[in-house]
C-alpha positions in Angstrom: 16.2 18.8 13.0 19.8 18.7 14.0 21.1 15.1 14.4 24.8 15.8 14.8 26.3 13.8 17.6 22.9 12.5 18.7 22.5 8.8 19.6 19.9 7.5 17.2 18.5 4.0 17.2 16.7 2.7 14.1 14.1 0.2 15.1 13.3 -2.1 12.2 15.8 -2.2 9.3 13.5 -4.1 7.0 14.0 -5.0 3.3 11.9 -2.4 1.5 13.7 0.9 2.1 12.3 2.8 5.1 14.7 1.5 7.7 17.7 1.7 5.4 16.8 5.3 4.5 16.5 6.4 8.1 19.8 4.7 9.0 21.6 6.2 6.0 20.2 9.7 6.6 21.0 9.7 10.3 24.6 8.6 9.7 25.0 11.2 6.9 23.7 13.9 9.3 26.4 13.1 11.8 24.4 11.0 14.3 25.8 8.0 16.2 23.6 5.3 14.7 22.6 1.8 15.8 20.1 -0.4 14.0 18.0 -3.1 15.7 15.8 -5.7 14.1 14.3 -9.0 15.1 15.0 -10.5 11.7 18.1 -12.6 11.4 21.4 -11.3 9.9 20.9 -13.8 7.0 17.5 -12.3 6.0 18.7 -8.8 6.4 22.0 -9.2 4.6 20.9 -7.3 1.5 20.0 -4.3 3.6 23.2 -4.4 5.6 25.2 -4.6 2.4 23.4 -1.5 1.1 24.6 0.5 4.1 28.2 -0.7 4.0 30.8 2.0 4.4 28.7 4.0 6.8 29.4 4.2 10.6 26.4 2.1 11.7 26.3 -0.6 14.3 23.9 -3.5 13.8 22.1 -5.5 16.5 20.1 -8.1 14.5 18.0 -11.1 15.5 17.0 -9.4 18.8 16.0 -6.3 20.6 18.0 -5.3 23.7 16.9 -3.0 26.5 20.4 -1.5 26.6 20.0 -0.1 23.1 16.7 1.6 23.9 18.1 3.0 27.1 21.2 4.3 25.1 19.1 6.1 22.5 18.3 9.8 22.5 16.1 9.3 19.5 14.3 6.1 18.3 13.2 6.1 14.6 10.6 3.4 14.5 9.8 1.5 11.3 6.1 1.8 10.1 4.1 -1.0 11.7 5.9 -0.8 15.0 3.2 0.7 17.3 3.9 3.3 19.9 2.6 0.8 22.5 5.6 -1.5 21.8 7.3 -2.1 25.2 10.8 -1.2 23.8 9.5 2.1 22.3 7.8 2.8 25.6 11.0 2.1 27.5 13.0 4.5 25.4 10.3 7.2 25.7 10.1 6.8 29.5 13.9 7.4 29.7 13.7 10.6 27.7 14.2 9.5 24.1 12.2 11.2 21.3 10.2 8.8 19.1 10.2 9.6 15.4 9.5 8.1 12.0 11.3 8.4 8.7 8.5 10.2 7.0 8.3 12.9 9.6 12.0 13.7 9.2 11.4 13.9 5.5 8.5 16.3 5.9 10.5 18.6 8.2 13.4 18.7 5.7 11.6 18.8 2.4 11.6 22.1 0.5 9.2 20.9 -2.2 5.4 20.8 -2.4 4.2 17.5 -0.9 1.2 15.8 -2.5 0.1 13.0 -0.2 -2.1 10.0 -1.1 -3.6 7.5 1.4 -6.4 5.0 1.6 -6.9 1.3 2.4 -7.0 0.5 -1.3 -5.7 2.3 -4.3 -3.1 4.6 -2.8 -0.3 3.0 -4.8 -2.1 3.1 -8.1 -3.4 6.7 -7.5 0.0 8.1 -6.4 1.9 6.3 -9.2 -0.5 7.6 -11.9 -0.5 11.1 -10.4 3.4 11.0 -10.5 3.3 9.8 -14.2 0.9 12.6 -15.2 2.9 15.3 -13.5 6.2 14.1 -14.8 4.9 13.9 -18.4 3.5 17.4 -18.0 7.1 18.6 -17.6 6.9 19.4 -13.9 9.9 18.4 -11.8 8.3 15.5 -9.8 9.5 12.7 -7.5 7.7 9.7 -6.0 8.3 8.3 -2.5 6.7 7.3 0.8 5.2 3.8 1.1 6.8 2.7 -2.1 8.7 -0.6 -2.1 12.5 -0.1 -2.6 12.4 3.7 -2.5 14.4 5.4 0.3 12.3 8.6 0.6 14.9 10.5 2.7 17.5 9.8 -0.1 15.3 11.9 -2.4 16.0 15.1 -0.5 19.1 16.2 -2.5 17.2 16.3 -5.8 14.2 18.3 -4.4 14.0 22.1 -4.8 11.1 24.5 -3.9 9.7 23.9 -7.4 9.6 20.1 -7.1 6.3 18.3 -6.7 6.7 15.5 -4.2 4.1 12.7 -4.6 4.0 10.5 -1.4 2.1 7.3 -0.9 1.4 7.3 2.9 0.3 4.4 5.0 -1.7 4.8 8.3 1.4 4.0 10.2 3.5 6.7 8.4 0.7 9.2 9.0 0.9 8.6 12.7 4.4 10.0 12.6 3.1 13.3 11.3 0.7 13.9 14.2 3.3 14.9 16.9 4.6 17.6 14.5 1.1 18.7 13.4 1.9 18.6 9.8 0.0 17.4 6.7 0.8 17.6 3.0 -0.4 20.7 1.2 -2.4 18.5 -1.2 -4.1 15.4 0.3 -5.9 12.6 -1.4 -8.0 9.9 0.3 -9.0 7.0 -1.8 -11.2 5.1 0.7 -11.2 3.5 4.1 -12.1 -0.1 4.7 -11.3 -2.5 7.6 -7.6 -3.2 7.8 -4.8 -3.6 10.3 -7.3 -4.3 13.1 -4.8 -6.6 14.6 -2.7 -3.5 15.5 -5.5 -0.9 15.9 -8.2 -1.0 18.5 -10.9 -0.7 15.9 -12.0 1.2 12.8 -12.2 4.6 14.5 -8.6 4.4 15.6 -7.5 3.2 12.2 -9.5 5.8 10.3 -8.2 8.5 12.7 -4.6 7.6 11.7 -5.6 8.0 8.1 -7.1 11.4 8.8 -3.8 12.8 9.7 -3.3 13.4 6.0 -5.6 16.4 6.1 -6.0 17.0 9.9 -3.3 19.7 10.0 -3.8 21.3 6.6 -4.4 25.1 6.3 -7.5 26.7 4.7 -5.5 27.5 1.5 -4.4 23.8 1.1 -6.2 21.3 -1.1 -7.8 17.9 -0.4 -9.6 15.4 -2.5 -11.9 12.6 -1.2 -13.7 9.7 -2.8 -17.4 10.6 -2.4 -18.5 7.0 -3.0 -16.9 5.7 0.2 -18.7 6.6 3.4 -15.6 7.2 5.5 -13.9 9.5 3.0 -17.1 11.3 2.3 -17.4 12.1 6.0 -13.8 13.2 6.2 -14.3 15.5 3.2 -17.1 17.3 5.1 -14.8 17.7 8.2 -11.6 18.9 6.5 -10.6 22.6 6.7 -8.8 22.9 3.3 -10.4 23.5 -0.1 -12.2 20.3 -0.7 -13.0 18.4 -3.9 -15.0 15.2 -4.1 -14.7 12.6 -6.9 -17.5 10.1 -7.6 -17.6 7.3 -10.2 -21.3 6.8 -9.3 -22.1 10.5 -10.1 -19.8 10.5 -13.1 -17.2 13.1 -12.2 -15.8 15.6 -9.6 -17.2 18.6 -7.7 -16.2 21.1 -5.2 -17.6 20.8 -1.7 -20.9 22.7 -1.5 -21.3 22.8 -5.3 -23.9 20.9 -7.3 -21.9 21.3 -10.5 -20.2 18.0 -11.5 -17.2 18.2 -13.8 -17.8 15.1 -15.9 -15.3 12.2 -16.1 -14.9 11.9 -19.9 -11.9 9.5 -20.2 -12.9 6.3 -21.9 -9.5 4.8 -23.0 -8.5 3.4 -19.6 -6.4 0.1 -19.7 -7.0 -0.8 -16.0 -9.7 -3.3 -15.0 -12.2 -2.9 -12.2 -14.5 -0.1 -10.9 -12.0 0.5 -8.1 -9.4 1.5 -10.7 -11.9 4.0 -12.2 -12.0 5.6 -8.7 -8.2 5.7 -8.6 -7.9 7.3 -12.1 -10.6 9.9 -11.3 -8.8 11.0 -8.2 -5.4 11.2 -9.9 -6.7 13.0 -12.9 -8.8 15.5 -10.9 -5.7 16.3 -8.8 -3.6 16.8 -11.9 -6.3 19.1 -13.4 -6.4 21.2 -10.2 -2.6 21.5 -10.4 -2.9 22.9 -13.9 -2.1 20.0 -16.2 -3.9 20.1 -19.5 -6.6 17.6 -20.4 -4.5 16.4 -23.4 -1.5 15.4 -21.2 -3.8 13.8 -18.7 -5.5 11.7 -21.3 -2.3 10.6 -22.9 -0.8 9.6 -19.5 -3.8 7.5 -18.6 -4.0 5.9 -22.0 -0.4 4.6 -21.5 -0.7 3.6 -17.9 -0.5 -0.1 -17.3 -0.9 -0.1 -13.6 1.4 -1.1 -10.8 3.3 -4.4 -10.3 1.4 -7.1 -8.3 -1.9 -5.1 -8.4 -4.1 -7.0 -10.8 -1.0 -7.2 -13.1 -1.3 -9.5 -16.1 2.0 -11.4 -16.1 1.5 -13.5 -19.2 -0.9 -15.4 -21.3 0.2 -19.1 -21.4 -1.7 -21.6 -23.5 -4.6 -19.2 -23.6 -4.7 -18.7 -19.8 -4.4 -15.2 -18.4 -2.1 -15.1 -15.3 -2.9 -12.2 -13.0 -0.7 -11.2 -10.1 -2.6 -9.4 -7.3 -0.3 -10.4 -4.4 -0.8 -7.0 -2.7 -4.3 -8.2 -2.0 -3.8 -8.7 1.8 -7.4 -8.0 3.0 -10.8 -9.6 2.3 -12.0 -6.4 0.7 -9.0 -6.5 -1.7 -9.7 -10.1 -2.5 -13.3 -9.3 -3.3 -12.3 -6.4 -5.5 -9.8 -8.6 -7.4 -12.5 -11.2 -8.2 -15.0 -8.6 -9.2 -12.6 -7.1 -11.7 -12.9 -10.3 -13.8 -16.6 -11.0 -13.2 -18.2 -12.6 -16.2 -15.0 -14.5 -17.1 -14.1 -18.0 -16.0 -11.8 -17.7 -13.0 -9.4 -20.1 -11.3 -8.6 -18.4 -8.0 -5.5 -18.9 -5.8 -6.1 -17.3 -2.4 -5.5 -17.8 1.3 -2.9 -17.0 3.9 -2.9 -15.6 7.5 -5.6 -13.4 9.0 -5.4 -9.8 10.1 -8.7 -10.4 12.1 -10.8 -8.5 9.5 -14.4 -9.3 8.6 -14.8 -11.4 5.5 -17.9 -9.5 4.5 -19.0 -10.3 0.9 -15.8 -11.9 -0.2 -16.9 -15.6 0.2 -20.2 -14.8 -1.6 -18.2 -13.1 -4.4 -15.9 -16.2 -4.7 -18.9 -18.6 -4.8 -20.7 -16.5 -7.4 -17.7 -15.9 -9.8 -15.0 -18.6 -9.3 -15.2 -22.0 -11.0 -12.2 -23.3 -9.2 -10.5 -22.2 -5.9 -7.1 -23.3 -4.7 -6.2 -22.1 -1.2 -2.9 -21.6 0.7 -2.8 -22.9 4.2 -3.1 -20.3 7.0 -5.2 -18.9 9.8 -7.1 -16.7 7.4 -7.9 -19.7 5.2 -9.3 -21.4 8.2 -11.8 -18.5 8.5 -12.6 -18.5 4.8 -13.3 -22.2 4.2 -16.5 -22.5 6.4 -17.8 -19.2 5.2 -17.2 -20.2 1.5 -19.0 -23.5 2.0 -21.9 -21.8 3.7 -22.2 -19.4 0.7 -22.0 -22.4 -1.7 -24.9 -24.0 0.1 -26.9 -20.7 0.3 -26.4 -20.0 -3.4 -27.0 -23.6 -4.5 -23.8 -23.7 -6.6 -21.1 -26.3 -6.9 -18.3 -26.3 -4.4 -15.3 -24.7 -6.1 -12.7 -25.6 -3.5 -10.1 -27.9 -5.0 -7.6 -28.1 -2.1 -5.6 -26.4 0.6 -1.9 -26.4 0.2 1.1 -25.7 2.4 3.4 -25.7 -0.6 3.1 -22.7 -3.0 4.4 -24.6 -6.1 2.0 -27.4 -5.4 -0.9 -25.0 -5.2 0.0 -23.3 -8.4 0.6 -26.6 -10.2 -2.9 -27.6 -9.2 -4.4 -24.3 -10.4 -2.7 -24.6 -13.8 -4.0 -28.1 -14.2 -7.6 -26.8 -13.7 -7.2 -23.8 -16.1 -8.5 -23.9 -19.6 -7.9 -21.6 -22.6 -9.7 -18.3 -22.0 -9.6 -18.6 -18.2 -8.2 -16.1 -15.8 -5.8 -17.6 -13.2 -6.1 -15.0 -10.5 -3.6 -14.9 -7.6 -5.4 -12.6 -5.2 -4.7 -14.0 -1.6 -7.0 -11.7 0.4 -4.7 -12.4 3.5 -1.2 -11.6 4.6 1.8 -13.6 3.5 3.6 -14.1 6.8 4.8 -17.7 7.4 5.2 -19.0 3.8 6.8 -15.9 2.4 9.0 -13.0 3.6 6.2 -10.5 2.7 3.6 -9.9 0.0 6.3 -8.7 -2.4 8.3 -11.9 -2.1 5.0 -13.7 -2.5 4.3 -11.9 -5.7 7.8 -12.3 -7.0 7.5 -16.1 -6.5 4.2 -16.1 -8.5 5.8 -14.1 -11.3 8.8 -16.4 -11.4 6.5 -19.5 -11.5 4.6 -18.1 -14.5 7.8 -17.1 -16.3 9.1 -20.7 -16.0 5.8 -22.0 -17.2 5.9 -19.7 -20.2 9.4 -20.9 -21.1 8.4 -24.6 -21.2 5.0 -24.1 -22.9 
């Protein structure tokens, strides 16, 4: 795609890499670049500094009609829907609407291995990247990875490079107009998420399905058989299909009754969901020709991903677990279940994405001795459901308070914790309002624990 001399508007600069990468790439390709973002210049200052020296104009703290009428191409940040009125304005006046990840796919000479799913895509893609790298294959990791400018990876990619991409539903939307999918696709699961931006589960799942929708019969796709949505998609896909199943104990090719057993036992990650992630990553690596010895060694030394059930420290006998990327009730439930059977002090709560709570309140009531909640619209949904479960199960009410101050909430949680306890920070809701995003939220939790460790 030739961008020379084209008027390109980046919609959404952000703080995590995607908008910055698109702006940098467009400027380096000779485009006339503007960036617009509703966040203030003060919040976006680090991103603006990262682009210093490039011929880029910034319009921050607002969106203006004139910028969208000016643009020949709008590169929208993931999360900005096509239905956005400014995007619609630009489209109606002849602008093409693109996303960073589509530009990457169109320019990438390497073999793309894409990973998506509501939960587990970061862990699965990171582990797959680790295994492939340690096998000696030239490999890069990008996509929906915080702090990674995926377009900036292009200069180091050759036709021999394996390109592991974590792909969100929003990023996958950007592939549909070009009818492209990765040559190897992995779907971990599909659960309710982002229903505040999608019309329902069918639309959300359809966006996820773009990861395999445009594959060729010679391509490869792996699906988690234990999740109803991904099992269904695995039956629909046109590529060569493999299923993985923790419940059945291994992996198998579509149409075959022969299960290749999952024999790894030395896995440092907690939770059944992480077994599903490991099984997907290791099956993909095996199908790509990596030896069992390399796979086993990589898994044995894999300690997971930051802010995903990450043990930050043990202070005075209390295990502090950072699961800040838990932004849905399903994730909150999985986080608690990972430590079932151990005494848990749970810190949760935040703002809703209008998702069903399902079994999360029951899981909390059954497993958590103490619960400290952060104020928010999601918390307002959780509290009555939790109290109903307490009544139904006939257990003591674990709720110890609702806080609009993060430090106050954590101080209370620490005061409740005893040696041998797990202090689990797994919010189950979004971070907006009290934090910049879930990564800022997780960073603040880690900083709190590190300060606590220094004075203990």
